[in-house]
Structures are given as C-alpha cells and as structure tokens.
ZATORTOR-938792 format. One record per residue (C-alpha): x, y, z; residue in one letter. Coordinates in steps of 0.25 Angstrom, whole numbers, padded with zeros to 4 digits, always signed. Each point is the difference from the previous one (the first is absolute). Layout:
BEGIN
XYZA ...
//
This chain:
BEGIN
-0444+0166-0015M +0014-0004+0004T -0004-0007+0013I -0011-0007-0008A +0010-0006-0010R +0009-0004+0011H -0010-0008+0008V -0005-0006-0013L +0013-0005-0004V +0003-0005+0014L -0013-0007+0001A +0003-0007-0014L +0014-0004+0005G -0006-0006+0013A -0011-0008-0008T +0011-0005-0009L +0009-0005+0012L -0012-0006+0006A -0003-0008-0012G +0014-0005-0002C +0009-0009+0008A +0013+0006+0004I +0011-0009-0007P +0008-0008+0009R +0013-0009-0002G -0006-0012+0008G -0008-0004+0012P +0001+0007+0013S +0004-0006+0013I -0014-0001+0005T -0005-0007-0013E +0011-0010+0002I -0002-0003+0014V -0015+0000+0000D -0003-0015+0000Q -0015+0000+0000E -0002-0003-0015E +0013-0006-0004T +0003-0009+0012N +0014+0000-0003I +0009+0001+0013P +0009+0011+0002V +0012-0005+0008V +0011+0009+0006P +0013-0003-0007I +0006-0003+0014T -0008-0013+0000Q +0005-0004-0014W +0007-0013+0006R -0014-0007+0001A +0001+0000-0015D +0015-0005+0000E -0004-0014-0005A -0003+0006-0014L +0012+0010-0001A +0007-0001-0013P +0005-0015+0000P +0014-0003-0002A -0004-0012-0008G -0012-0009-0003I +0004-0015+0000V -0011-0010-0001P +0001-0013+0006D +0003-0007-0013E +0013+0006+0000F +0004-0001+0015S -0004-0015+0001L +0006-0004-0013A +0014-0001+0005G +0013+0000-0008S +0002-0007-0013T +0006-0014+0001D +0013-0001-0008F +0003-0014+0005E -0011-0007-0008E +0001+0000-0015L -0012+0005-0009R -0003+0002-0014S +0009+0010-0007G +0012-0003+0009D +0013-0002-0009I +0010-0011+0005L +0014-0004-0003N +0001-0015+0001V +0014-0007+0001T +0001-0015-0002I +0013-0009+0002S +0003-0014+0004E +0011-0007+0008A +0011-0006-0008G -0003-0015-0004G +0007-0012+0006D -0001-0008-0013G -0014-0006+0003T -0007+0012-0006F +0003+0007-0013P +0004+0014+0001V -0012+0009-0005T +0005+0014+0004L +0014+0004-0003A -0002+0012+0010G -0011+0008+0007P -0011+0005-0009V -0008+0013+0003T -0013+0003-0006I -0002+0015+0001E -0013+0008+0000G -0010-0011+0002I -0014+0006+0003S -0010-0006+0009V -0012-0001-0009A -0014+0004+0002S -0004-0014+0004D +0011+0001+0011G +0010-0010-0007A +0014+0000-0006V +0005-0009-0011T +0015-0004+0001L +0009-0010-0007P +0000-0014+0006F -0011+0004+0010A -0011+0004-0010G -0012+0008+0006R +0002+0002+0015V -0011+0008+0009D +0007+0012+0006A -0011+0009+0005S -0001+0001+0015G +0014-0007+0002L +0012+0007+0006T +0013-0001-0009T +0005-0011+0010A -0013-0008-0002E +0001+0002-0015L +0015-0005+0000T -0004-0013+0007T -0012-0002-0009A +0009+0001-0013I +0011-0008+0006R -0010-0012+0003Q -0005+0001-0015R +0014-0001-0005I +0006-0010+0010D -0001-0012-0010R +0006+0007-0011Q +0012+0006+0006L +0010-0005+0010F -0002+0007+0013R -0006+0013-0006P +0003+0013+0006Q -0011+0011-0002V +0001+0015+0003Y -0012+0009-0002V +0000+0015+0002T -0011+0011-0003R +0006+0011-0008I -0012+0009-0002G -0015+0000-0003S -0010+0005-0009T -0011-0003+0009G +0005+0007+0013R -0002+0014-0005S -0008+0013+0003V -0003+0011-0009T +0004+0014+0004V -0006+0013-0006M -0002+0015+0002G +0010+0010+0004D +0012-0010+0000V +0013+0001-0009T +0000-0015-0003Q -0015-0005-0002G -0004-0014-0004G +0002-0014+0005A +0009-0002+0012V +0004-0014+0004E -0001-0003+0015L +0012-0006+0007T +0002-0003+0014P +0008+0013+0001Q -0010+0009-0007T -0014-0006+0003S -0006+0012+0009S -0007+0012-0005L +0011+0010+0004A +0011-0008-0006A -0008-0001-0014V -0003+0015+0000I +0014+0003+0004G +0005-0009-0012A -0010+0006-0010A +0005+0014+0004G -0009+0012+0004I -0002+0012-0010A -0003+0009+0011R -0004+0015-0001E +0006+0008+0011E -0010+0004+0010G -0010-0010-0005A -0007-0011+0008E -0001-0014-0005Y -0009-0012+0002V +0003-0015-0003V -0012-0009-0003Q +0001-0015-0001V -0011-0007-0008H -0002-0015+0003R -0012-0009-0003D -0010+0012+0000G +0006+0006+0013A +0008+0012+0001T +0010+0005+0011A +0004+0015+0000E +0012+0005+0007I +0006+0014+0001G +0014-0001-0006L +0007+0007+0011D -0007-0009+0010T +0004-0013-0008L +0015+0004+0002F -0001+0005+0014S -0010-0011+0006D +0004-0015-0002P -0013-0005+0004T -0005+0006-0014Y +0010-0007-0008D -0009-0011-0004I +0006-0013-0007P -0004-0001-0014L -0006-0012-0008Q +0002-0004-0015P -0010+0007-0008G -0001+0013+0009D -0002+0013-0008V +0007+0012+0007I -0003+0014-0004S +0007+0013+0006L -0007+0013-0003R +0000+0014+0005R -0010+0002+0011D -0012+0008-0006S -0008+0001+0012R -0005+0014+0003F -0006+0009+0011Y -0008+0014-0003I +0003+0013+0008I -0010+0011-0002M -0007+0012+0007G +0007+0012+0006S +0015-0005-0003V +0011+0006-0009G -0001-0011-0010D -0012-0009-0002A +0003-0012-0008A -0001-0015-0002R +0014-0005+0005V +0007-0013-0001P +0003-0007+0013L +0015+0001+0000P +0002-0010+0010R -0007-0009+0010Q +0003+0008+0012D -0005+0013-0006Y -0006+0008+0012M -0011+0011+0000L +0010+0010+0004M +0008-0004-0012D -0012+0003-0009A -0003+0013+0006L +0014+0004-0002G +0001-0004-0014S -0013+0008-0003A +0008+0013+0005R -0009-0001+0013G -0013+0007+0003L -0004+0012-0007E +0003+0011+0009E -0012+0009-0003R -0011-0010-0001T +0003-0013+0007A -0006-0004+0013D +0011-0007+0008P -0010-0007+0009T -0006-0007-0012G +0010-0009-0007V -0007-0013-0004F +0004-0013-0006V -0012-0008-0007F +0003-0015+0000R -0008-0012-0005R -0001-0013+0006D +0007+0003+0013A -0001-0009+0012R -0003+0006+0013L -0001-0007+0014S -0012-0009-0005D +0009-0005-0011G -0011+0003-0011E +0005+0007-0013P -0007+0014-0001R +0003+0013-0006D +0006+0009+0010V +0004+0015+0001V +0012+0003+0009Y +0002+0014+0005R +0012+0008+0003M +0001+0013+0008D +0013+0007-0004M -0002+0010+0011S +0003-0012+0010D +0014-0004+0001P -0004-0014+0004V -0008-0001-0013N +0013+0004-0008I +0008-0011+0007F -0011-0010-0004A +0000+0005-0014A +0015-0004-0001T -0004-0014+0003D -0012-0001-0008F +0003-0008-0013P -0009+0003-0013L -0006-0011-0007R -0003-0001-0015P -0013+0007-0003G +0001+0009+0012D -0006+0014-0002V +0007+0011+0008V -0009+0012+0001Y +0003+0013+0007V -0013+0008+0003S -0002+0015-0002Y -0001+0009+0012A -0013+0006+0003S +0005+0014-0002F +0003-0003-0014T -0015-0002-0003Q -0003+0013+0007T +0011+0007-0008D -0006-0005-0013K -0013+0006+0004V +0006+0013+0004L +0007+0001-0013R -0013-0003-0008A -0007+0011+0008I +0011+0009-0002S -0001-0003-0015G -0015+0004+0000V +0003+0012+0008S +0010+0004-0011S -0011-0002-0010L -0009+0009+0008A +0010+0011+0001S +0003-0001-0015S -0015+0001-0003A -0001+0012+0009T +0011+0007-0008R -0007-0003-0014V -0013+0006+0003R 
//
C-alpha cells in the first residue's frame, strides 16, 4: 500500500509539472539569438561602432539655427531705444540763435512702423539704418532750421531684441540680447542655473517651429554648439529625463535615468550591482536598441550581445554608450531552469513522503 501511494503521488506531480510551464525571469540566450521568426539581427558588442552615427548625440542643431548667423546689432529695428542729442554752431549774426545749448532727447523708441519722431525733424524712418545713417538723415531734416546742426544718435537698449528664458534657471523671463551677450552660453550663464548636484541638463532653443537641443555640459565645453541667438527665441533649461531599462538576472532591475551622455554599458551594470551571482549567464548580456543603423544605413531594431567571460567584450562594454530607450537584459543561466525543475520535483517528493507517513 505504501509503494502504491508513493507512485500515485509521484505520477500526479509529474502530470502537474508536464502541464505547467516552469516560471522564468526572461528569455533564454537561444530564444534571443534565434532569428528565424523575429528577423532582428544580433550583433556582437565588439561591432558596435557600426552604430556610432546614432550614439547619444551631444546636440541636435537644425540648419535653421546654424545658417541664421549672428544678430545684426548695427541696423536699427522696431523696439530699439535711442538717445538723440541735437546742437548747433554759434551764430554769426546772420541767423538767430535757436538753441542755447545741446538738447538731448532720451528714451526714443523706434516705433512698430520703423520710424522715430523728433523735435525739428518730425518723423524719420529709422528701421534698417545704422545709428550713423540715422544721424545723417536727422541732420538733413533740420539743416534749414538750425545753423550747422550737430546730431548724435546712440542706441541704449531695446525691447525688440530679447529672448525668453525658462526652466531650471534662477532668473527666468525676458533677456535682452547685446553684442556681448547674444550667444546661447552667454544668455544661460546670465540667467543662472538652478542645478541639482549630479543631475544632467538639456538646453532647448525654440525658433519658428524648429527646436535645437544641446546638453548643458556640451554647450559649455564645445564652442561649436554655442549658437547665436535671434530676437524672439525661447530657451528652456530642464533636467534630462531620458531613461534606460535594466532587467533580468541583475542585482537591481530598474528604469534608470541616463545620468550623462557618455554613460556606458559597464556603468549601467555596475549601478545595478552587477550580475546576479547564482542565476546570471555571463555569456548572455544583451542591449535591445530601436532604430539603430548598421552598415547599410537603414534604421532597424538591433540586439547587441556581450559575453562577459571574454575580456575583449568587457573592454568593448566600457566604450559602449547607452541611448535613451535602451533595454539592458541579462539572461538566466540554463542551470537555473534545471534548478527550478529539481526544486519542483523535490517538493513533489516531499509531498509523497508526507502522504506515506499519513496512512
């Protein structure tokens, strides 16, 4: 009777095991590498440089920004604020003295129609002229009213040459562009950075429906990204919220913000406390990447494979930058699945032993 019960329980356990899939933490190496159904190429990590063109960009600057050039501070435009000083030479008795001394008209704005209105001269077109050209135009207007008139025009400011700064800055709002502060780095520096220690930041410039995006550290380290600004630009500084995902047989699986643009695969594995010692297969570390470009230049989904048992792969991983949206997956060793089966059978055997004792 004891043997019969033993066999019955074991048979029942085998039937249950046969009808149920053994739980797994993710796909096996074979399932990832098999390309018959997925048609997704699996590329050794040592060949990652073929995808180098789409590594995390230091900055994205459309042609609208690079071709616009610097703001022209010589030509006047609507919103410019001027000081105009008018004087005349001393009379010789032929003409009456009309001005006892120089007269300065302060804070004259170039109107929306591009003109300024002055005593003696009336309305004078100013938009598109330099201060020297406007000086000549005013002098010609008042030449018949004053004796040898002298005119001095200076631009002291502008309400039409400003950009808007917002985001993680200490002094947001409108910032006037000047010849000394007309580039992106200068404006961001003037606005101040409310920076959190250890965080990475991205600068965006919005202009006429186009957007340029540059990493803050790249902006201050590479002058080629210090683009000249145009009046009306909107600049935002924000913390970089791009993420990668690490999962599988690692110490800490998580959705992790990319802390910087040169964040490498080995950095990610180290931050996750490395591979799980008991369950990980070191030959099966994978990076799933969308829209990678291989040698043919066409964007496609790609899986990069790293074999941590090979020192060459480890060196390659220290130079392999993660991109936003990458999924890092560490596969489980085949013996892990076997161990799960053995533990399941061991549980059934224990059940059989218990059934034998309770007869």
